[in-house]
N, C-alpha and C positions, 0 to 999 in steps of 0.2 A: 423532342426538344430540338430548341433553335442551333442550327449547325454554328452560329456564331459564338454560341457557348461551350463549345467543346473543343479539346483540345486538337492538335493537327492529326490528319489521319497517316502518321509515318512515325518512326522512332523518335522519340522527343529529345530535344536538348534540355536537361533537367541540372538543377543547380540545389544543394544543400547548405543554406545559410545557418550556419551555426553547427558546420559536421561535426567539430569536435567534442562537444557536448554528450551527455548522456542519450537524450533523445534523437540528436543530429546521427549519432552512431546506430541508433535502433531504427532509425530510416534507412539508412543506407544498407543495412541487413537486410530490413523488409523488401525493399527494392530488387535484391537479387531474389530473396525467397521467393516472392511471388512473380518473377519475372515480368516485371513492370518494364514496358518497351522502352529503353533508356538507347538513346543513340549516344549522345557523348554526356559526361557527368562531369559537373565542376563543383569541387568541395571548397565551401568560402568560413572563414572564421575572422578573427582578430589578428592582430600583428603577433600577438602571444603565441597562436597556436601555427601559425603560417611556415610551413615548412615540413610540419610533421607529414607523415604517411598513413594513409589508410587502405585497406584491400575492398576491391570490388568485383566479383566474378574473376576472381585469379589475377586481376591486375593490380599494381601499386600506383596508388595516385597521391599526388603532392596538393595539400592543404594550401590554398590561396589567401593572402590577406585579401578583404572585401573593400572594392574599388567602386566606382561608379561604371567602369569599363566592364565589370565583370557579368554584366547582367544582359550586356549584346548579345542577339541570337539566342535566347535563352527562351524555351516555351514554359517551363514549370519551374518555379521555385519554393520549395519546401522551406520555410522559415521558423526556426526554431532557437532564436539567440537573444529573445528577451523583449519586451515593448520597446525600450528606448531606440534598439537597432533596428526593430521594424518600422517603427515612425521614421527614423533617419531615412531608409533607403526605400521607402513606400512611392514616393512620387518619382525616382527614377526606375523603378521597376515597373510601374505603371507606365509610364513613356515609354520602354522598352517595348511593352506590348506583352508581356509575360503575364502569365496567372500566376498570384503570388498567394499560397495556402498556409496562413500564418499561424503559429501554434501559441503566441502571447495574448494577453488580453487586451492588446491596445486598441482593436477594432470591434471587438466581440459585440457592443451595445451600440456600435453605429446602424442607426436603421436602414441604411444603403449597404450594410454588409452580410451574406448570409452567415449563419452559425449553424453548423451540420454535424448532424450525427448520422451516418449514411444509413442507418438500421432503423432510423427514427423519422426523419425529415429530409429523404435524399432529393426532392424535387426541389428543394431551396437551393441546391448548390448551382441548378441552371439558371438563377436570378441573379449571378454574380455581373459584376462591372470590372473584374479584373481581381476580385480580391476576396477571399475567402477565409472566415475564422475558423478556426479549430477549438471547442469549448475547453474550459478547465476541466482537469481530470476527474475530480469528485464529479462533478455535472454530467459528464460523459456515462459514468458507471449508473449512476441513478436514472438518468433517461431511459437508458436500454430498459429498466424495471419498470418505470412509470408509464411510459407510453403504450405498451401492450395492456397493459391492466386498466388504463384510463379509456380503452377503446371499448372496452368490455362494460365497466361501470365508470360513470365521471367520477374524477377523486374531488373531494370537498377540501382536504387539507393535506399538508405531509410535515411530518417532523422529522430529523434527521441527524443524527451524530455520525461522525466522521473519525476515523483512526488511521492518520495519514503516516507513511513511512518515509524515511531519509529520502528515497528518491525522487521524493517531490520535491526536494531543494537542490538536487542535481547531484552530480558525479562527486562533488569534492564532500557533500554531506553523508554520501553514503560509506565514504573512504574515512571520513571522520568518525563515524560512530564506530567502526570496526577499532581505530586507534583507541578512541575513548573509553571502550568496553573492555579492551585491555588493560587500560591503565586503572580501571576499576577494579580489575580483578588483582591487578599487583598492587592494590593498596593506596594508589595513587591517586589523589584528588583531581578529576576532568575538569579542564577548561576547554571550552569551544570557541573556535575562532571562525567557523562557517555559519553556525546558529548561535541564537542570544542566549541559548542555555546548552547544556550537553546532554545529549539524548541517552546517552549510556545507562542502562537501567533506569531510566526518568521518563517522564513525559511532560507536554505543557500544551498549553491552549495556542493555537495557530497564531504566528507572532508578525502577519499581514498586520499594515495600520490599521487602529481602529477608525470606525467612522462615527459621524456625529450621533447614530442611534444605538452607538456603543456594541456595535457588531463587527467584527474585522472583516477586512476586503473580501478576505478568502470565503467567508460565509456568505455574504451578498451576492460574491460572482454565482454562486449556487442558486440562491435565489433567482436572480436576474436571468440568468441565462438558461435556466430550467424552463421559466416561463416564456421564453422567447422560443426556445426549442420546441415546446410542445405546444405554442400557438395560443397559451392560456395567458395573457397580461395580466390577470388578477389572481391568480393561482396563490392562496395561502401558503407559505412555504417558510418554515424557519429551521437554522442549520447552528449547529454546534462543533467546529473543525479543532481537532486534536491532532499534534505530532506524537506519534509513537515510536519506540525503539526497534523499528522493523526497517531491514534494508530495501525491500522492495514490495511492492503492491500496497493498496490502499482498500480498507475495509470501512464499510457502513451498516450502522443500524438504522431502519427507517421502520416508520410509523406511518401508515398512509389511511386517511379516513375517506370513505366513499361517500355518495349520496344514499346509498343503501346497503345492506348486509352482503358481502362477498364471500360466496362458499369459498372454503378453504381449497377443497378438489378443483374448483373450476382456476383457482390461482394458480395452482402447481400446472395443470394442463397447459394454460395460456402460455407460462413462463417456460414451459418444456419446449414449448414449440416457437417460442421467441428468437429471432435472429441474435446470435451474439450473447446468448444467455443460456447457461446449463444450470439443472439442479444437482447439487451436491451433497449428500447427505446419508448419514447411517444413524438415525434416530433412536436403535435400541442400544448403541455403544456412544450416544452423545456425541457425536461426531458430524462436524458440519465446516463450512468452507472456512479455511486458512490460507494467508497470503501466499504460504508456500505450495499450496495448489494451484495456484494460478499464475505463479510468477514465471516468466517467458512463454505465456499461452496467450492466445487470442480472445477466447468467450470470460465472461465475466461469470463467478460462482455463485449460485443463491442456495439458501437453505433455511430451513426452521421458521418457514412460514406457521404464524400463529394466527389465532383469534386475539384480540386486544380486550383483555377480560375488563378493560374500565369502559371499553365503546363497542357495542354491538355492530356498529358499522366500520371498525377499523381494524384493518390487520397489520402483525409485524412482521417483520423479514430480516435477513442477514445476507450481505453480499461481500463478497471481494473480487477485486480485479487489480490487474498489473498497470501500472499506472505511466510505466513508459512506454508500454505497448499499448493497449488498447485506449487508456488513458491520453495518450499523446500520439506516438508515431503512426501506430496500425489505423486511428483513426483519420491522420492527416493523409496517409496514402490511400485509404479507401476513398475519399474523397476525390482525390485525383483520379480514381478508377471510374468515379462514376462520369467524368466527361469523357472517357477516351470513347470514340469511333467503335461501335460494335466490329465494324471490320478488321479492327487492331487487335 
């Protein structure tokens, strides 16, 4: 790897942009948990969160309001404050010389910006020009399964339906789900302020903007980002994304058509050894992965791999993964770890 693309060979000056959000808080926890070489840590957020106190390695740190001076002498910026904020500060960050790993969708489809899942395309991280994008949460979970399978037998088509938890809409949506669920139990009609509809004992199609093809933005993220990560620009993939009344962790029902029949036993063997993936099931008791199985955990859980009875070349499978962790924060930290000098 070209040393130019590595992070400095010393404890790093790190900034978390959007530290007070659900993903920002998870990044903070992971940096400590994984003993990431942090020399100095800056917690950045909007003026609304400035002054809040967060803990890191036994030390209380105050959240600062983001200004252009915050990026001076910073080596690594882990950004999770939304697309508009990432676009606002991109040029300032790049001119400061820091590496920006961005969790928003702002730059994912920019041809000059690597879109990386470390278990799938780690080599792309070394192609960065000061900016690396973290993929969409559902895309990350899907790519972890598709990548090892398509290396064995090429994929011809993918059909996926997602069951996305409140965590995908942030900490406020998670909090609101709890409050509105209690209102329903109390006989009160719930009224959502965070999401367009109440998620309490309810579900609705993902509310991201509809595109001209009548697919929503979230669905097209899965299509376009998966193609880029796997390096298959013409991969036929269709998605339907649904928001469901689960606090944390996303689930996906995936139908994968290959160029020829894929023996189920081989699929299990491949996914059992795939990085970031675990098989979790007890078929005799009809027990397969659930969101509660993966909440707060790194690997995604896969189960119920079966032959598609309508297509001899297709397999069906079910997966669950923690959207905040592997679907966002952990993936970003892992990208940074790819660029650490081995001596560090």
